C-alpha positions as CSV (number, residue, x, y, z in Angstrom):
1,X,-12.5,15.2,-15.0
2,X,-11.2,16.7,-11.7
3,X,-8.5,14.9,-9.7
4,X,-9.9,12.7,-7.0
5,X,-8.0,10.6,-4.4
6,X,-10.1,8.0,-2.6
7,X,-7.3,6.8,-0.4
8,X,-4.7,4.1,-0.2
9,X,-6.1,1.2,-2.2
10,X,-3.3,-1.2,-1.4
11,X,0.3,-1.8,-0.8
12,X,2.0,-4.3,-3.1
13,X,4.0,-7.1,-1.4
14,X,6.3,-9.3,-3.4
15,X,6.5,-12.8,-1.9
16,X,7.6,-16.3,-2.9
17,X,4.2,-18.1,-2.6
18,X,1.1,-16.0,-3.2
19,X,-1.5,-18.2,-1.6
20,X,0.7,-19.2,1.4
21,X,1.2,-15.6,2.1
22,X,-2.4,-14.7,1.7
23,X,-3.3,-17.5,4.2
24,X,-1.0,-15.9,6.7
25,X,-2.3,-12.4,6.1
26,X,-5.9,-13.6,6.3
27,X,-5.3,-15.3,9.6
28,X,-3.3,-12.5,11.3
29,X,-4.4,-9.3,9.6
30,X,-8.0,-10.3,8.6
31,X,-7.4,-9.8,4.8
32,X,-10.3,-12.0,3.9
33,X,-12.0,-10.2,0.9
34,X,-10.4,-11.1,-2.5
35,X,-11.2,-8.4,-5.0
36,X,-9.3,-10.5,-7.6
37,X,-7.1,-13.6,-7.7
38,X,-5.5,-13.4,-11.1
39,X,-2.8,-15.2,-13.0
40,X,-1.3,-13.7,-16.2
41,X,1.6,-11.6,-17.5
42,X,2.9,-8.3,-16.4
43,X,3.2,-6.9,-19.9
44,X,3.3,-3.1,-19.2
45,X,5.8,-3.0,-16.4
46,X,8.8,-3.4,-18.7
47,X,10.9,-0.5,-17.2
48,X,10.9,-2.5,-13.9
49,X,10.9,-6.1,-15.1
50,X,14.1,-6.4,-17.1
51,X,12.6,-5.1,-20.3
52,X,10.3,-8.1,-21.0
53,X,6.9,-9.4,-19.8
54,X,6.9,-11.6,-16.7
55,X,4.4,-14.2,-15.7
56,X,2.8,-13.6,-12.3
57,X,0.0,-14.4,-9.9
58,X,-1.6,-11.6,-7.8
59,X,-4.3,-11.4,-5.2
60,X,-5.9,-8.1,-4.1
61,X,-7.3,-8.7,-0.6
62,X,-9.2,-6.2,1.6
63,X,-10.3,-6.0,5.2
64,X,-13.9,-4.7,5.6
65,X,-13.1,-3.2,9.0
66,X,-11.4,-0.4,7.1
67,X,-8.1,0.7,5.5
68,X,-6.2,-0.2,2.4
69,X,-5.6,-3.7,1.1
70,X,-2.7,-5.9,0.2
71,X,-1.7,-6.7,-3.4
72,X,0.0,-10.0,-2.8
73,X,2.3,-10.6,-5.8
74,X,4.4,-13.6,-7.0
75,X,6.6,-14.1,-10.0
76,X,5.8,-17.3,-11.9
77,X,8.4,-17.0,-14.7
78,X,11.4,-16.4,-12.4
79,X,12.4,-16.9,-8.8
80,X,11.8,-13.6,-6.9
81,X,15.0,-12.2,-5.4
82,X,15.6,-10.9,-1.9
83,X,17.8,-7.8,-1.2
84,X,21.5,-8.6,-1.2
85,X,22.0,-6.6,2.0
86,X,20.1,-6.2,5.3
87,X,17.4,-3.5,4.7
88,X,17.7,-0.9,7.4
89,X,15.4,2.0,8.5
90,X,16.1,4.9,6.2
91,X,17.0,2.9,3.2
92,X,15.2,4.2,0.1
93,X,11.7,2.8,-0.5
94,X,8.9,1.4,1.6
95,X,10.4,0.1,4.8
96,X,7.2,-0.8,6.7
97,X,3.4,-1.0,6.2
98,X,1.2,0.6,8.9
99,X,-1.8,-1.5,9.9
100,X,-4.8,-0.1,12.0
101,X,-5.8,-1.8,15.2
102,X,-8.6,-0.9,17.6
103,X,-7.0,-2.3,20.8
104,X,-3.2,-2.1,20.6
105,X,-2.6,-4.0,23.9
106,X,-5.0,-6.8,22.9
107,X,-3.5,-7.1,19.5
108,X,0.0,-7.3,21.1
109,X,-1.0,-10.0,23.4
110,X,-2.8,-12.0,20.6
111,X,0.3,-11.8,18.4
112,X,2.5,-12.8,21.4
113,X,0.3,-15.8,22.0
114,X,0.3,-16.8,18.3
115,X,4.2,-16.6,18.3
116,X,4.3,-13.9,15.7
117,X,7.7,-12.2,15.5
118,X,7.3,-9.0,17.5
119,X,10.1,-6.4,17.4
120,X,10.4,-4.6,20.7
121,X,7.4,-3.5,22.8
122,X,4.5,-1.1,22.6
123,X,5.8,2.4,22.1
124,X,4.3,5.9,21.8
125,X,4.8,8.4,19.0
126,X,5.1,12.2,19.5
127,X,1.3,12.5,19.2
128,X,0.7,10.0,22.0
129,X,-0.4,7.3,19.6
130,X,0.6,3.7,20.6
131,X,2.2,1.3,18.2
132,X,4.5,-1.7,17.9
133,X,6.3,-3.6,15.1
134,X,6.0,-7.2,13.8
135,X,7.6,-9.2,11.0
136,X,5.8,-11.7,8.8
137,X,7.4,-15.0,7.7
138,X,9.0,-13.2,4.7
139,X,10.9,-10.6,6.8
140,X,8.5,-7.8,5.9
141,X,7.9,-5.3,8.7
142,X,4.5,-4.0,9.8
143,X,3.7,-1.3,12.2
144,X,0.6,-1.9,14.2
145,X,-1.0,1.5,15.0
146,X,-3.9,2.2,17.3
147,X,-6.8,3.8,15.4
148,X,-10.5,4.6,15.9
149,X,-11.4,5.3,12.2
150,X,-13.4,2.3,11.0
151,X,-15.8,1.4,8.2
152,X,-17.3,-1.6,9.9
153,X,-17.4,-2.1,13.6
154,X,-16.8,-5.9,13.5
155,X,-14.9,-8.3,15.7
156,X,-11.7,-8.3,13.6
157,X,-8.6,-7.5,15.7
158,X,-7.0,-5.4,13.0
159,X,-8.1,-3.3,10.0
160,X,-6.2,-2.7,6.8
161,X,-3.4,-0.5,5.7
162,X,-3.2,3.0,7.3
163,X,0.0,4.1,5.6
164,X,3.6,3.4,5.1
165,X,7.1,4.3,6.3
166,X,9.3,5.4,3.4
167,X,13.0,6.1,3.4
168,X,14.1,9.2,1.6
169,X,17.2,11.4,1.0
170,X,15.8,14.9,0.9
171,X,13.0,15.7,3.2
172,X,11.9,19.0,1.6
173,X,11.7,17.4,-1.9
174,X,9.8,14.4,-0.6
175,X,7.4,16.5,1.4
176,X,6.7,18.6,-1.7
177,X,6.1,15.5,-3.8
178,X,3.6,13.9,-1.4
179,X,1.8,17.2,-0.7
180,X,1.5,18.5,-4.3
181,X,0.6,15.3,-6.1
182,X,-1.0,13.1,-3.4
183,X,-2.5,15.6,-1.0
184,X,-0.4,14.9,2.1
185,X,-0.2,18.5,3.0
186,X,-0.4,18.4,6.8
187,X,2.6,17.8,9.1
188,X,1.6,15.9,12.2
189,X,5.1,15.9,13.7
190,X,8.7,16.6,12.6
191,X,11.5,15.3,14.8
192,X,15.3,15.0,14.6
193,X,18.1,12.9,16.2
194,X,18.2,9.5,17.8
195,X,14.7,7.9,18.1
196,X,14.5,5.4,21.0
197,X,11.3,3.9,19.8
198,X,13.1,2.7,16.6
199,X,15.8,0.8,18.5
200,X,14.3,-2.6,17.9
201,X,14.4,-2.1,14.1
202,X,17.3,-2.9,11.8
203,X,19.3,0.3,11.6
204,X,17.1,1.9,14.2
205,X,20.0,3.1,16.3
206,X,21.0,5.7,13.7
207,X,20.0,9.3,13.7
208,X,17.0,10.4,11.6
209,X,14.8,13.2,10.5
210,X,11.3,11.8,10.8
211,X,8.1,13.5,9.5
212,X,4.6,12.2,9.7
213,X,2.2,13.6,7.0
214,X,-1.5,13.3,6.5
215,X,-4.1,15.0,4.3
216,X,-5.9,18.1,5.6
217,X,-8.9,17.5,3.4
218,X,-11.0,14.3,3.8
219,X,-10.6,11.9,0.9
220,X,-13.3,11.7,-1.7
221,X,-14.5,9.1,-4.1
222,X,-16.3,5.7,-4.3
223,X,-14.4,3.8,-1.6
224,X,-13.1,6.7,0.5
225,X,-15.2,5.6,3.5
226,X,-13.7,2.1,3.4
227,X,-10.1,3.2,2.9
228,X,-10.3,6.0,5.5
229,X,-7.7,8.6,6.4
230,X,-4.1,7.7,5.9
231,X,-0.5,8.8,6.8
232,X,2.9,8.8,5.1
233,X,5.9,8.7,7.5
234,X,9.1,9.9,5.8
235,X,12.4,8.9,7.4
236,X,15.7,10.3,6.4
237,X,18.8,8.8,8.0
238,X,21.4,11.5,8.7
239,X,24.5,9.6,9.8
240,X,25.0,7.0,7.1
241,X,24.4,6.6,3.4
242,X,21.1,5.0,2.5
243,X,20.8,2.1,0.0
244,X,18.0,1.7,-2.5
245,X,15.8,-1.2,-1.2
246,X,15.3,-2.5,-4.7
247,X,18.8,-1.9,-5.9
248,X,19.7,-4.4,-8.7
249,X,16.3,-6.1,-8.4
250,X,12.9,-6.1,-10.2
251,X,9.6,-4.6,-9.2
252,X,7.8,-7.7,-7.9
253,X,10.8,-9.1,-6.1
254,X,10.6,-9.7,-2.4
255,X,9.4,-6.9,-0.2
256,X,7.0,-3.9,-0.5
257,X,6.9,-3.1,-4.2
258,X,4.6,-0.1,-4.5
259,X,2.1,2.2,-2.8
260,X,-1.2,2.3,-4.7
261,X,-3.9,5.0,-4.6
262,X,-7.5,4.7,-5.8
263,X,-8.1,7.7,-7.9
264,X,-10.4,9.5,-10.4
265,X,-9.3,11.8,-13.2
266,X,-6.4,9.8,-14.7
267,X,-5.9,12.4,-17.5
268,X,-5.7,15.2,-15.0
269,X,-3.2,13.3,-12.9
270,X,-1.1,12.6,-16.1
271,X,-0.8,16.3,-16.9
272,X,-0.2,17.4,-13.3
273,X,2.5,14.7,-12.8
274,X,4.2,15.7,-16.1
275,X,4.2,19.4,-15.1
276,X,5.7,18.5,-11.7
277,X,8.6,16.6,-13.3
278,X,7.2,13.2,-12.3
279,X,5.9,11.9,-15.6
280,X,4.2,8.5,-15.8
281,X,6.8,5.8,-16.2
282,X,4.1,3.2,-16.9
283,X,0.7,4.0,-18.4
284,X,-1.9,1.4,-19.2
285,X,-3.7,3.8,-21.5
286,X,-0.8,5.1,-23.5
287,X,2.1,2.6,-23.8
288,X,4.3,4.0,-26.6
289,X,1.7,6.6,-27.3
290,X,-1.0,4.1,-28.3
291,X,-4.5,4.0,-26.9
292,X,-5.6,0.7,-25.4
293,X,-8.8,-0.7,-24.1
294,X,-9.4,-0.6,-20.4
295,X,-6.9,-2.9,-18.6
296,X,-8.4,-6.1,-17.1
297,X,-7.2,-7.8,-13.9
298,X,-9.2,-10.9,-13.6
299,X,-12.9,-9.9,-13.1
300,X,-11.9,-6.3,-12.2
301,X,-10.9,-3.6,-14.8
302,X,-9.7,-0.1,-15.0
303,X,-6.7,2.1,-15.8
304,X,-3.4,2.2,-14.0
305,X,-0.2,4.2,-14.1
306,X,3.1,4.5,-12.1
307,X,5.2,7.4,-11.0
308,X,8.3,7.6,-9.0
309,X,8.9,9.7,-5.9
310,X,12.1,11.7,-5.7
311,X,14.1,8.6,-4.6
312,X,12.5,6.1,-7.0
313,X,9.8,4.6,-4.7
314,X,7.0,3.4,-7.0
315,X,3.6,5.0,-6.6
316,X,0.7,3.3,-8.5
317,X,-2.4,5.2,-9.5
318,X,-5.5,3.1,-10.2
319,X,-8.8,4.4,-11.7
320,X,-11.2,1.4,-11.3
321,X,-13.9,0.9,-13.9
322,X,-15.5,-2.4,-13.0
323,X,-15.5,-4.2,-9.6
324,X,-17.1,-7.6,-9.1
325,X,-19.5,-7.7,-6.2
326,X,-21.4,-11.0,-6.1
327,X,-20.0,-13.4,-8.7
328,X,-22.8,-16.0,-8.4
329,X,-25.4,-13.4,-9.3
330,X,-23.2,-11.7,-11.9
331,X,-23.3,-8.4,-10.0
332,X,-20.6,-5.9,-11.0
333,X,-20.1,-2.3,-10.0
334,X,-19.6,0.0,-13.0
335,X,-17.8,3.0,-11.7
336,X,-17.3,4.6,-15.1
337,X,-20.9,5.8,-15.0
338,X,-20.7,7.3,-11.5
339,X,-19.6,10.6,-10.1
340,X,-16.0,9.9,-9.0
341,X,-16.2,12.6,-6.3
342,X,-19.0,10.9,-4.4
343,X,-18.6,8.1,-1.9
344,X,-20.7,4.9,-2.6
345,X,-23.5,4.2,-0.3
346,X,-22.4,2.0,2.7
347,X,-24.7,-0.8,1.7
348,X,-23.1,-1.0,-1.7
349,X,-19.6,-1.2,-0.4
350,X,-20.7,-3.8,2.2
351,X,-21.7,-6.1,-0.7
352,X,-18.0,-6.9,-1.0
353,X,-18.5,-8.9,2.2
354,X,-20.2,-11.6,0.0
355,X,-16.7,-12.3,-1.3
356,X,-15.3,-13.1,2.2
357,X,-13.3,-16.3,2.5
358,X,-12.6,-18.2,5.7
359,X,-9.4,-19.8,4.7
360,X,-6.9,-20.0,1.8
361,X,-5.3,-23.2,0.7
362,X,-1.6,-22.6,0.3
């Protein structure tokens, strides 16, 4: 099968209380469509969980306005750890999650009214695009970015994930990785030096090389219309030594734990990543060389794998096989029998709206 990238499916967020966090993200970011809410054991992530399975609870929540979702993730077998230092812009890993908003000024005023922690003021990037930063109750930083690319034109004040800001050490190596393997082959801007619009962020007064990437080709695949176009912002701090955000910690500890892409053609990805020197570090189909059945995550199922970018940031690849649509009627979407290159009809994707929840009990 050919290699297909549908878009950013979700960004993983390690938090101390999964349903408390989901309630906050639902209220403020309109993450009200649960694809799954599953308790179990992370049995295949041993390279990143201390060499043994860990019990966990995870929720994958989407926003039907458009964009990627959140995988809200909590350890149950151990207390998740926070970083032992203040995470600063340019540190290695996912520093911030970008969220789409239709009206940046209205969103800013709403968040101000709701006493959400806003960092600085509305700023403008080199493309003339407006944005501002906020923090959630768990010290995770989100960049609200103005956008006009929507799946549903509803009343939600924000959409889903539009991309991430990632700290790196070698711009050329990172640009090659995200271009060759994940299709981010178009440079939107490339700037150097002090960046005034970052001054409100931890470490934002340092000097940086900052590159914003996107994909020149539209994404393909079943949920490509829902996920939409996306960006990766690479930030290299040039006047201090960067720390690894997850230094001496586990995947699943507090913070942004991975960037996940919805894909087709897992076998093609496996071979391409190996040839590029970024072999799968976790593979749900071939742990220790053994074939397994399709991996289940609650009512959803599929295959998944992990690779690392040049600085160790975790990238998840998910090839979904079964997606529950209307539980009461037993309707499931079987993607294994569909052309992975084709987008699903809008009416079919909109059926996920039947899963919408109005509130979450923490």
